[in-house]
C-alpha positions, 0 to 999 in steps of 0.5 A: 826238164830244165837244162843244167846250163840254164839252171847255172845261168839263173843261179849265177844271175840272181842277186840275193839282195834283189830277190829278198828285197821283194819280200823283206824290207832290207836296210843297209848295214855296212856291206850287208843288209838287215831286216825282220826275218820272214820265217819267224816272229821277231821285232828286232832284226836278226835277218842278214843278207850278204851280197858278197857271199850271195847268202841270207842268214837269220841268227834268230831261227837259224834259216839260211841259204841262197836266193834259190833257197829263199824262194823255195822256203818263202814261197813254198816252191819246189826246186824247179818252180823256184828256178822258173820264178827267178828266170822270170824275174831276171828275164832269162829264157830257159832251155827245156823240152816243151811242156805237154798237158800231161806234164802239167797234170803231173806237177804238184797239186799247187802248181796245177791250181796256180795254172788253173787260176791263171786260166780263169783270170785270162778267161774272165778278162777275155769275157770283159773285153771281147763279149757284148755282155762283158763290155756292156755290163762289166767294162762299163762298170769299171769305166764308170769308176774311172779305171784305165785299161792298163789298170784293169789288166794290171789288177786282173779284173774281168767279167763272169757271164750269166751262162750256167756253165760256160766257164766250166765247159771251156776249162774242161775242153782245155783238159783241166781236171773237174776236181781241181775246178771244184777245189778252187771253187770255180765250179759248183758240186753240180758242175755249174759255174760258181761265178755268174753275172759278176765283175771279177777281181783277181787276188794275188800272193806276194809273188804275183800268182793268182791264188783266188777270185772274188766276184761282185754282183751286178744285179739288184737281187738283194737275196744274193751277197754283194761279194762272193770269194773263192774258198780256201785251198792249198794255195789260198789261206784268206787270213794270210793274204792282203789284197793289192800287196803284190802291187803295193810292196815296192811303194810301201818300202819306198814310202816306209808306210802302208795304207790299209783300207777296206775294199778292193775298189778302194785299193785300185782307185788309190793305186791308179791315182798315184797312192800305191802303198795301199792294201785291203784285208780282203773282206776279213777282219784284220788279223795277226798274219796280215799285220806280219805281212805288212811288217816285212816292208814297214813298221808304219801303218795308216788305217783309213776308215769311214767316219761313221760309228761302224767304221770307227768300231772296225778300226778299234777292233784291229788296234790291239793286233797291230800293237802286239806286232810293234807297229806304229799306227795312225788313223784317218777317219773320212767324212761321214758317208765317204769311203776312200774310193768316193772321197778320192774321186771328189778330192784328187790326189794332192787334196787327198794326200793333204787330208790324210796328213792333216787328219791322221791321229795316233791310234791309242790316243784316238781310242782313249779320247773317243771312248772317254767321250762315249763314257761321258761322266759315268764313273762305271763306264769311265773305269771300263774305258781305263781298263780297255786303254790299259790293255792296249798300252800293255800290248806295246812292245817297246818300253819307251813307246809304252811309257810315252803312252802312259804319260799322255793317257794319264793326262788325258784320263786325269789319272795318276801316272804311277797308278797307270804304270802299276796297272799296265805292269799287272796286265803285262805280267798276266799276259806273259804268264798266259803266253808261257802256259800256252807255249808249254802246252804247245811244247808238251803236245809236240812231245818236248819238255816244258820250259822253266817258269823263268824262260820263254821262247816268245819274242818281245820279252820283258827285261828279266825274261830270258829268251834262249836260242842256241845254235851251238854245235857240241863236238867231241873227240876229233870233230872239233878239228874236223869241223874247223878244217871244213870251215876253212875249206868252205870259206877260203878254199879258193884263196891262195895259200902261197904268195905265188898262187901256185897252191890254193888253201883247198889244195893245201888242206887236202894234201895234208889230210887226204890219207886221214879222211876214212878215219874222220869221226864225222862222215859229213865232214869227210864227204865235204872234203871228198866232194871238194876233191871231185870239184877240184879235179874238174875245175882246179878251184873249189869256191864257197858257192859250190857248197852253198848250192850243194844238192845235199841240204845238210852240206848247204846249210852248214856252208851258210852257217860257216859263211855267216856271222851276226857281227860286223867288223868296224871300219877302222881303216876309214879312220886311218887306224890299221891293224898292226899285228895281224891281217884282216880276218878275211886275209887270215886263211893261210894262217888259219889253214896252217894252224888247223892242220897242225892241231889236226895232226897234233890230235891224231899224234896224241891218239897214236901216242896214247894207243902205243903207251897202252900197247906197251903197258898191256904187253899183249904178248909182244916179243922184245923186237916188237916192243922196241919197234913200239918204243921207237914209234912212241919216241918219234911221235913224242918228238913230232908232238913236241915240235908241233906244240912248239910251233903252235906255242902249246905247252905239253905236260909230260 
C-alpha cells in the first residue's frame, strides 16, 4: 500500500499542463492551454487545461478532472497505477511496503502483463549483450546497422536465442504464470519459446510501457516469415499503436510535424541520426486510430515511401484516412530501391533533411498527377481518375482547403471548376447521409432513439448540419439555489468573505444554511456541504482541490464542471481599460455568496408562506389561538420576504 503522505506529495507535485502535454499537443491561450481532446473525435479544439486550477475540461465530450484523473482515464490505469506513473514522472520515492510475488500476481491482469513484458525485454537485452550467440549474431547485426549501445537500450532491442524453451523456463522460475506467457504470445501452446533465433524489437505504448514484441529472423530460411509479432492482448491492440511514438512525441510537438515510415529500423536509424519526429505503423496498413494518435501532437504529417510502384500504392492507400482526420499531408518518394534506413546512411542528416524539403509534395496533387499519367489519354481511365480524386477532395473537412484543392485540380485535370464543385458536393451529401444512417443504427443498437434527419452527432459537419451537445443541468424546486450555493462553496470557499479575513466564504455559507441541510432537495449537494464542514473542522479552510480530488467521482466531476468555463475573459486592463461598476469575476465571490444566501432564504420563506396560507385556507380544525399564531407567522414571513426582495431589487407580486 502507498502511504497517504506519498499520495498527497504526488498529487500536489503533479502539474496538470506537464502531464497532459505528454499526450496532447497543447497551445497557450491566455493563462490556459487548449488542444484536441484525446477522449473523443474532434477537429476544433474544445479541450482546455487550467494550470492555475490544476484541472482539464473538454467542453465537447464533458470529460474533466485532475492530472491523476487524466492518467487514469487516458492510460486505462487504476488509481494506484496512476499514482505510480506520476511518482515516476516526477522522481518521487513512494513510501510503501515491499511488493512480493503474491502482490504482483494479485494485481489486475493488465498490470501483470506489463510486468511480464518488461521482464521479457530485460531477458532479450541480457541475451544480446551477455551471451556468445547474442553477441555474435544479434549485436553484430545491430552494430552493422550503426546502432549505438545507448540507442539499443533506449529502444529495448535484444536477441532471442535458438534454444527451444530457454526463455519460458526462465520466466517460470521467476514464477510468472504460464497462462500469461501464452496470452502475450511469448510461449506457444506447446510450452516452447515463440521467439527463437531472432533479433528483438520492443513495442511501447504512449507512456513507455512495453506492450508487445517483434522478432526479425536471422537465418536465410525462406519458409519462415521475416518478422513475427506478439498477438493482440488486453494491453496490445495493433491498430492503436505506432512504433516509436513514445520516443518521438516530444520532437513531433517541437517540429510540429510527424514523419511516417514503414519499418522499425527506419525509425531507429533516423532517430539516432537526429531526425526524431518519426514513427512507423508497426507492419500494418495505416488506419484511423493511428492517425488520431498523431493528431494529438500535430496536424502535419509527412509520409516517406519507396519510389517504386509498391511504395506509391502503399502511400495512396493511406491518403483518404488521413484526409478524414483533417491532417495536412505531404509525401516524399525516395529514389528507386532505397528505403529511409539505407538512404539516410548514404546521405547523412543534413542531406537527408534537404532531400525531404526539396522533394515533398502535396498529397492530393501528387495523387491527381500520378493517376493522370497512368491513365494517359484513355477517356474511360481519366473519368475513373476524376471520380477517385473527387472522393478524396470530399473527405477534406476544412472548406477553405477543399476549395483550394478544387481550384488546383480543375486546372490539373482541365475540367470546369463548377463541375468539380457540384460533384464534390454530391459525394459529401452521400457521405453525410451514410454517416447519419450508421450513427442511427449504432444508437438503436445501444437502445437510444434515432436522431432526426437534420441532426448528426458527428464531428466535422457541414454548414446546415447541426451538432448538438448538451451539458445543461435541468433543475427544479430548490435545486437551482442549492446548486449555486455549492458552486460558490467549491470555487470560492477559501476566499475571505470580509476584508479583515476573519471569516471565509465557506464559513459564511455554512453558518447560514447549516440548519437547512437536511431539507436539501439534492442530497449530493447536502453531502458536499457536510464534507466541507468536516474538512473545515480539521484545517479551517476548504479549497477547490479538496472537491476536485474527492474520492466520490460524482463530486469530483461536479467540481471540475464548476471550475471550468469555455470562455476566456478579455484582458482589457492591459489596454488601460478597467471595470467601473463591478469587480473582476474571480473577485465577486463575496457578492455572489451574499446574493445566493438571500435567494436561498427567499425561496425557503416563500415555501413557508405558501404552506401557511394553505393551512389557514383549509382550516384543518385549528382553534382561534392556533389561527392567530399561523397568521403572525405569515405576516412575519411576508415582512422578511419583502425585505430580502428589496435588498435583491426583486419585485414581489402580492
